[in-house]
C-alpha positions as CSV (number, residue, x, y, z in Angstrom):
1,M,0.0,9.7,-38.5
2,R,2.5,7.1,-37.4
3,N,2.0,3.4,-37.9
4,A,0.3,1.6,-35.0
5,I,2.6,-0.1,-32.6
6,T,1.8,-3.8,-32.1
7,W,2.1,-5.6,-28.8
8,S,4.0,-8.4,-30.5
9,A,7.1,-6.3,-31.5
10,S,10.5,-7.3,-30.0
11,P,11.7,-5.1,-27.2
12,P,14.3,-2.5,-28.2
13,T,17.2,-3.8,-26.2
14,L,20.6,-5.1,-27.1
15,A,19.8,-8.3,-25.2
16,S,19.6,-11.6,-27.0
17,P,16.2,-13.4,-27.3
18,L,17.5,-15.8,-24.6
19,E,18.3,-13.0,-22.3
20,R,15.0,-11.4,-22.8
21,N,13.2,-14.7,-22.1
22,L,15.2,-15.3,-18.9
23,A,14.5,-11.7,-17.7
24,A,10.8,-12.2,-18.3
25,A,10.9,-15.5,-16.5
26,G,12.8,-14.0,-13.5
27,L,10.3,-11.1,-13.4
28,A,7.3,-13.4,-13.5
29,L,8.8,-15.7,-10.8
30,L,9.4,-12.8,-8.4
31,L,6.0,-11.3,-9.1
32,V,4.2,-14.6,-8.5
33,L,6.0,-15.0,-5.2
34,N,4.9,-11.6,-4.1
35,V,1.3,-12.0,-5.3
36,V,0.6,-15.6,-4.5
37,L,3.1,-16.8,-1.9
38,I,3.9,-13.7,0.1
39,G,3.7,-15.7,3.3
40,W,6.0,-18.5,2.3
41,W,8.9,-18.6,4.7
42,V,11.8,-21.1,5.0
43,S,13.9,-21.2,8.1
44,G,12.5,-17.8,9.2
45,V,13.3,-16.1,5.8
46,P,10.7,-15.2,3.2
47,V,11.2,-17.1,0.0
48,R,10.4,-14.0,-2.1
49,G,13.3,-12.2,-0.3
50,L,15.7,-15.1,-1.0
51,V,14.8,-15.1,-4.7
52,A,15.0,-11.3,-4.9
53,G,18.5,-11.4,-3.4
54,A,19.6,-14.1,-5.8
55,L,18.2,-12.2,-8.8
56,M,19.9,-9.0,-7.5
57,C,23.3,-10.8,-7.5
58,A,22.7,-12.2,-11.0
59,V,21.6,-8.8,-12.3
60,L,24.7,-7.1,-10.8
61,V,27.0,-9.6,-12.5
62,A,25.1,-9.7,-15.9
63,Y,24.0,-6.0,-16.3
64,P,26.1,-3.7,-14.1
65,Q,25.6,-0.8,-16.4
66,R,21.8,-1.2,-16.5
67,M,21.9,-1.5,-12.7
68,M,23.8,1.8,-12.4
69,Q,21.3,3.5,-14.7
70,A,18.4,2.2,-12.5
71,I,20.1,3.4,-9.3
72,T,20.6,6.8,-10.9
73,K,17.1,7.1,-12.3
74,F,15.5,6.0,-9.0
75,A,17.9,7.8,-6.7
76,P,15.1,9.9,-5.2
77,V,13.1,6.8,-4.3
78,L,16.1,5.1,-2.8
79,W,17.0,8.2,-0.8
80,L,13.4,8.4,0.5
81,G,13.6,4.8,1.5
82,A,17.0,5.3,3.3
83,G,15.6,8.4,5.0
84,L,12.5,6.6,6.2
85,A,14.7,3.8,7.5
86,L,16.9,6.2,9.5
87,L,13.9,8.1,10.8
88,G,12.1,4.9,11.8
89,A,15.2,3.6,13.5
90,V,15.5,6.8,15.6
91,V,11.8,6.8,16.5
92,S,11.9,3.1,17.4
93,L,15.0,3.6,19.6
94,A,13.2,6.4,21.4
95,N,10.3,4.1,22.1
96,G,12.5,1.3,23.5
97,T,12.6,-1.0,20.4
98,G,15.5,-3.4,20.4
99,L,18.3,-3.2,17.8
100,V,17.4,-6.6,16.4
101,E,13.8,-5.7,15.8
102,I,14.9,-2.5,14.1
103,F,17.2,-4.3,11.8
104,V,14.5,-6.8,10.9
105,A,12.0,-4.1,10.2
106,I,14.5,-2.2,8.0
107,T,15.4,-5.4,6.1
108,E,11.8,-6.4,5.6
109,V,10.6,-3.0,4.4
110,H,13.2,-0.5,3.2
111,I,16.0,-2.9,2.0
112,Q,13.4,-5.1,0.4
113,V,11.8,-2.2,-1.4
114,A,15.2,-1.1,-2.8
115,I,16.1,-4.6,-4.0
116,T,12.7,-5.4,-5.4
117,L,12.5,-2.1,-7.3
118,L,16.0,-2.2,-8.8
119,V,15.7,-5.9,-9.8
120,A,12.3,-5.4,-11.3
121,V,13.5,-2.3,-13.2
122,V,16.5,-4.0,-14.8
123,L,14.5,-7.1,-15.7
124,S,11.8,-5.0,-17.2
125,D,14.4,-3.1,-19.2
126,V,16.0,-6.3,-20.5
127,A,12.6,-8.0,-21.3
128,G,11.0,-4.8,-22.7
129,M,8.1,-2.7,-21.8
130,R,5.5,-4.8,-23.5
131,V,6.6,-8.0,-21.9
132,A,7.0,-6.4,-18.4
133,T,3.5,-4.9,-18.7
134,M,1.9,-8.1,-20.0
135,T,3.6,-10.1,-17.3
136,F,2.3,-7.8,-14.5
137,V,-1.2,-7.7,-15.9
138,A,-1.3,-11.5,-16.7
139,V,-0.2,-12.6,-13.2
140,I,-2.8,-10.4,-11.5
141,G,-5.4,-11.1,-14.2
142,F,-5.1,-14.8,-13.5
143,S,-5.7,-14.1,-9.8
144,V,-8.8,-12.1,-10.7
145,L,-10.0,-15.0,-12.8
146,I,-9.6,-17.4,-9.9
147,G,-11.4,-14.9,-7.7
148,L,-14.3,-14.8,-10.1
149,L,-14.5,-18.6,-10.1
150,Q,-14.5,-18.6,-6.3
151,F,-17.3,-16.0,-6.4
152,I,-19.5,-18.4,-8.5
153,E,-18.6,-21.2,-6.1
154,V,-16.3,-23.3,-8.3
155,E,-14.8,-25.6,-5.7
156,G,-11.6,-26.2,-7.7
157,A,-10.8,-22.5,-7.4
158,W,-11.0,-22.6,-3.7
159,N,-9.0,-25.8,-3.7
160,I,-6.2,-24.1,-5.6
161,R,-6.0,-21.3,-3.1
162,E,-6.1,-23.7,-0.2
163,A,-3.2,-25.8,-1.7
164,L,-1.1,-22.7,-2.1
165,G,-1.9,-21.7,1.5
166,R,-0.2,-24.8,2.7
167,F,3.1,-23.2,1.9
168,Q,2.1,-20.3,4.1
169,D,1.2,-19.8,7.8
170,E,-2.4,-18.8,7.2
171,E,-4.7,-21.6,8.4
172,V,-6.8,-19.2,10.6
173,H,-6.7,-16.5,7.9
174,L,-8.1,-18.8,5.2
175,K,-10.7,-20.2,7.5
176,D,-12.0,-16.7,8.1
177,A,-12.1,-16.0,4.4
178,F,-14.1,-19.2,3.7
179,I,-16.6,-18.4,6.5
180,H,-17.2,-14.9,5.2
181,G,-17.3,-16.1,1.6
182,R,-15.1,-13.3,0.3
183,P,-13.1,-14.4,-2.7
184,L,-9.4,-13.6,-2.6
185,G,-8.2,-15.0,-5.9
186,L,-4.6,-16.1,-5.4
187,A,-3.8,-13.2,-3.0
188,F,-3.3,-13.4,0.7
189,S,-6.5,-11.6,1.5
190,P,-9.5,-10.0,-0.3
191,I,-8.0,-6.6,0.5
192,Q,-4.7,-7.4,-1.2
193,F,-6.6,-8.9,-4.1
194,S,-8.2,-5.5,-4.6
195,T,-4.9,-3.7,-4.2
196,H,-3.4,-5.9,-6.9
197,A,-6.3,-5.2,-9.2
198,C,-6.0,-1.4,-8.7
199,L,-2.3,-1.6,-9.6
200,A,-2.9,-3.8,-12.6
201,F,-5.4,-1.3,-13.9
202,A,-2.9,1.6,-13.4
203,V,-0.1,-0.2,-15.3
204,F,-2.3,-1.3,-18.2
205,A,-4.0,2.1,-18.6
206,I,-0.7,4.1,-18.4
207,V,1.0,2.0,-21.0
208,R,-2.1,2.2,-23.2
209,E,-2.0,5.9,-23.0
210,K,1.8,6.0,-23.7
211,Y,1.2,3.9,-26.9
212,Q,-1.7,6.2,-27.9
213,L,0.5,9.3,-27.5
214,A,3.3,7.6,-29.5
215,T,1.0,6.5,-32.2
216,W,-1.4,9.5,-32.7
217,G,0.5,12.2,-30.8
218,K,-2.5,12.8,-28.5
219,A,-4.6,10.9,-26.0
220,E,-8.3,10.2,-26.6
221,A,-11.0,8.3,-24.9
222,D,-9.8,4.7,-25.0
223,F,-12.4,1.8,-24.9
224,A,-9.7,-0.6,-23.6
225,I,-9.2,1.6,-20.5
226,L,-12.9,1.8,-19.9
227,V,-13.1,-2.0,-20.1
228,A,-10.2,-2.2,-17.7
229,I,-11.9,0.0,-15.2
230,G,-15.0,-2.2,-15.6
231,I,-12.9,-5.3,-14.7
232,L,-11.5,-3.4,-11.7
233,C,-15.1,-2.8,-10.5
234,M,-16.0,-6.4,-11.1
235,S,-13.0,-7.6,-9.0
236,A,-14.0,-5.2,-6.2
237,L,-17.6,-6.5,-6.4
238,I,-16.6,-10.2,-6.1
239,S,-14.2,-9.5,-3.2
240,G,-16.6,-7.3,-1.4
241,T,-14.3,-4.3,-1.3
242,R,-15.9,-0.9,-1.6
243,S,-13.0,1.5,-1.9
244,P,-11.8,0.6,-5.5
245,I,-15.3,1.3,-6.8
246,L,-15.3,4.7,-5.2
247,G,-11.9,5.3,-6.7
248,A,-13.1,4.1,-10.1
249,A,-16.0,6.5,-10.0
250,L,-13.7,9.4,-9.2
251,F,-11.3,8.3,-12.0
252,M,-14.1,8.2,-14.5
253,L,-15.2,11.7,-13.6
254,I,-11.7,13.2,-14.0
255,Y,-11.0,11.1,-17.1
256,A,-14.1,12.4,-18.8
257,V,-13.2,16.0,-17.9
258,R,-9.7,15.5,-19.4
259,R,-11.2,14.3,-22.7
260,P,-13.2,17.3,-24.0
261,G,-16.2,16.4,-26.0
262,S,-16.0,12.8,-25.1
263,T,-18.0,12.8,-21.8
264,L,-21.2,11.4,-23.3
265,I,-19.3,8.7,-25.3
266,L,-17.4,7.7,-22.2
267,L,-20.6,7.4,-20.1
268,V,-22.3,5.3,-22.8
269,V,-19.3,3.0,-23.5
270,F,-18.4,2.7,-19.8
271,G,-22.0,1.8,-18.9
272,G,-22.1,-0.7,-21.7
273,A,-18.9,-2.3,-20.5
274,I,-20.1,-2.5,-16.9
275,V,-23.4,-4.1,-18.0
276,A,-21.6,-6.6,-20.3
277,L,-18.9,-7.5,-17.7
278,I,-20.7,-7.6,-14.3
279,G,-24.4,-7.2,-15.1
280,P,-25.3,-10.9,-14.8
281,L,-23.2,-11.3,-11.6
282,L,-24.7,-8.1,-10.1
283,L,-28.3,-9.3,-11.0
284,E,-27.6,-12.7,-9.4
285,I,-26.3,-11.4,-6.1
286,L,-29.0,-8.7,-5.8
287,Q,-31.6,-11.4,-6.2
288,T,-30.1,-13.5,-3.4
289,A,-28.4,-11.6,-0.5
290,Q,-27.5,-8.0,-0.1
291,P,-23.9,-7.7,-1.3
292,R,-21.2,-6.4,1.1
293,I,-20.4,-3.4,-1.1
294,L,-23.9,-2.1,-0.7
295,R,-24.1,-2.5,3.0
296,T,-23.4,0.2,5.5
297,D,-24.2,-1.7,8.7
298,D,-21.4,-4.2,8.8
299,N,-18.5,-3.8,11.3
300,S,-16.0,-2.7,8.7
301,A,-18.2,0.2,7.6
302,T,-19.6,1.3,11.0
303,G,-16.2,1.1,12.7
304,R,-14.3,3.5,10.4
305,E,-15.1,6.6,12.3
306,S,-13.8,5.1,15.6
307,L,-10.6,3.9,13.9
308,F,-9.9,7.2,12.2
309,T,-10.6,9.2,15.4
310,Y,-8.4,6.7,17.4
311,G,-5.6,7.0,14.9
312,L,-5.6,10.8,15.1
313,M,-5.6,10.6,18.9
314,L,-2.6,8.3,18.8
315,F,-0.7,10.8,16.7
316,T,-1.7,13.9,18.6
317,N,-0.7,12.3,21.8
318,N,2.7,11.2,20.5
319,P,3.5,13.2,17.4
320,L,7.1,12.0,17.4
321,G,5.8,8.5,16.4
322,Y,5.8,5.0,17.8
323,G,8.4,3.3,15.6
324,F,8.5,0.1,13.7
325,E,6.7,-1.9,16.4
326,F,3.6,0.3,16.3
327,T,0.5,-1.8,16.9
328,P,-2.7,0.3,17.4
329,S,-4.5,-2.2,19.6
330,D,-1.7,-2.0,22.2
331,H,-3.0,1.5,23.3
332,W,-6.7,1.2,23.2
333,Q,-7.3,1.2,27.0
334,K,-5.8,4.7,27.3
335,Y,-8.4,6.1,24.9
336,W,-11.5,4.0,25.6
337,Q,-13.3,6.6,27.6
338,E,-13.1,9.0,24.6
339,I,-13.9,6.4,22.0
340,Y,-16.6,4.2,23.4
341,T,-19.4,6.6,22.6
342,L,-18.6,6.5,18.9
343,T,-20.2,4.0,16.5
344,N,-18.9,0.5,16.9
345,P,-15.8,1.4,18.9
346,S,-14.8,-2.2,19.7
347,G,-12.6,-2.4,16.6
348,I,-9.8,-0.4,18.2
349,R,-9.1,-3.3,20.5
350,T,-8.1,-5.6,17.7
351,A,-8.1,-3.9,14.3
352,E,-5.5,-2.0,12.4
353,L,-6.2,1.7,11.6
354,H,-7.3,0.9,8.1
355,N,-5.8,4.1,6.8
356,Y,-2.4,4.2,5.1
357,L,-1.6,7.8,5.9
358,L,-2.5,7.4,9.6
359,N,-0.3,4.3,9.8
360,M,2.7,6.1,8.3
361,M,2.2,9.1,10.6
362,N,2.1,7.0,13.7
363,V,5.1,4.9,12.8
364,Y,7.4,7.7,11.6
365,G,5.9,10.6,13.4
366,I,6.0,14.3,12.5
367,G,9.5,13.8,11.2
368,L,7.8,12.8,7.9
369,I,7.7,16.6,7.2
370,I,11.4,16.4,6.4
371,F,10.6,14.3,3.3
372,L,7.7,16.4,2.0
373,P,9.8,18.2,-0.6
374,L,11.2,14.9,-1.9
375,I,7.7,13.4,-2.0
376,Y,6.4,16.4,-3.8
377,A,9.2,16.2,-6.3
378,L,8.4,12.5,-7.0
379,L,4.7,13.2,-7.3
380,K,5.3,16.1,-9.6
381,R,7.5,13.9,-11.8
382,A,4.6,11.4,-12.0
383,R,1.8,14.0,-12.4
384,Y,0.9,12.9,-15.9
385,V,0.1,9.4,-14.8
386,L,-1.3,10.0,-11.3
387,I,-4.9,10.0,-12.6
388,F,-4.6,6.2,-13.3
389,F,-3.5,5.6,-9.7
390,I,-6.7,7.2,-8.3
391,P,-8.4,3.9,-7.5
392,Y,-5.3,2.7,-5.8
393,I,-4.9,5.9,-3.8
394,I,-8.5,5.9,-2.6
395,H,-8.2,2.2,-1.8
396,I,-5.1,2.5,0.4
397,M,-6.7,5.4,2.4
398,F,-9.2,2.8,3.7
399,H,-6.8,-0.1,4.3
400,N,-3.4,-1.0,5.7
401,S,-1.1,-1.1,2.7
402,G,0.8,1.3,0.5
403,P,4.3,2.4,-0.6
404,F,6.8,1.5,2.2
405,W,3.9,-0.1,4.1
406,N,3.0,-3.8,3.3
407,D,2.8,-3.3,-0.4
408,T,5.7,-4.7,-2.5
409,I,3.5,-5.0,-5.6
410,F,3.5,-1.3,-6.0
411,W,7.2,-1.3,-6.9
412,F,6.6,-3.9,-9.6
413,A,4.1,-1.4,-11.1
414,V,6.7,1.4,-10.9
415,A,9.2,-0.9,-12.6
416,A,6.8,-1.9,-15.4
417,L,6.3,1.8,-16.1
418,A,10.0,2.8,-15.8
419,L,10.9,2.8,-19.5
420,P,10.7,6.3,-21.0
421,L,8.2,7.3,-23.6
422,G,11.1,7.8,-26.0
423,Q,11.8,4.1,-26.0
424,L,8.5,3.5,-27.9
425,D,10.0,5.2,-30.9
426,S,12.9,2.8,-30.7
427,E,10.5,-0.1,-30.5
428,Q,8.8,1.1,-33.6
429,S,12.0,1.5,-35.5
430,N,12.9,-2.1,-34.8
431,Q,9.7,-3.5,-36.4
């Protein structure tokens, strides 16, 4: 058996301690801007975009070889982004979208994805896997902590979020959040708060499994992963978001099956972790008002059927897609006669589709089929870690975010996991 790998070991890079610290600081800064201040714009330009561009220039000058390696390694993702940009531009032109609007959309989505991914990968490589992972989990973990304090009505936690909101154009948004009492941590919304928590769990769990494989040569039931899934459930509970809990349950089922002989242990340990972490909170809210995650009569729950049906109708009526300026509520009058008999149909007048896949289908159209082989190849390459993204996958199927659609944090997760398993042996040899 190999010696256990400690989290305090130095990263196995040729970079100096100063370089590693600067890389970690740059990664943390960019991550904070994308988690906490995603709506901070200066002169019509997002600050996170300006910082990403500046870091891109610095990385190109300081680490050209690492950048070339990152481009080569993630060429399939970059080609997918370029292909989606081209397809989206063609579909948008066909729908009468102006060239300026198309350019802005490609810049804000596809170019931003490429820059964010490459910069985060190089900075993670310089800083090391441990530092990159801990930075990712720490930033989002602090947001979860603030969300917990908001949940238990600590006024200072809400004041912190309100102060951060002054940098962003979200006065109405925050007012809505305060009225409904849904904690959002340091994120822009309770939904993004849950998205971040799902990704933090995935990153932590995957790296834990990598270290377990490197240490013992096999993966076993890991108490730390079970505690992490418990924290994810707690974050979903306090933000009133149901989908991560559904995803966590599905993950636990598959995780137990993949660990022969450990099902009973998993259930006992997971149950104990849940009781220890969220039992007191759960008891308190059940004794007061019915929590949102247990309700099925609110507008969000009852309107899903109408939104899903509406999204399918939009696609079947125009399978070529609507382009970058797609807004579901622009078309509701054409379909009202077919939708109004469904449960709570009024949501189609103002709400998004709340389904990542339907959003992508309606923006890019049936032309997405062209990229299925590339998407399949990427998923196949990631097949060993997809299980840990189950809560995230389930979550985005009920909301309006995902890769290449309103979710830049996903690419930080990819970057944090970019270092190959073989590097762990190098880390060990440097101890």
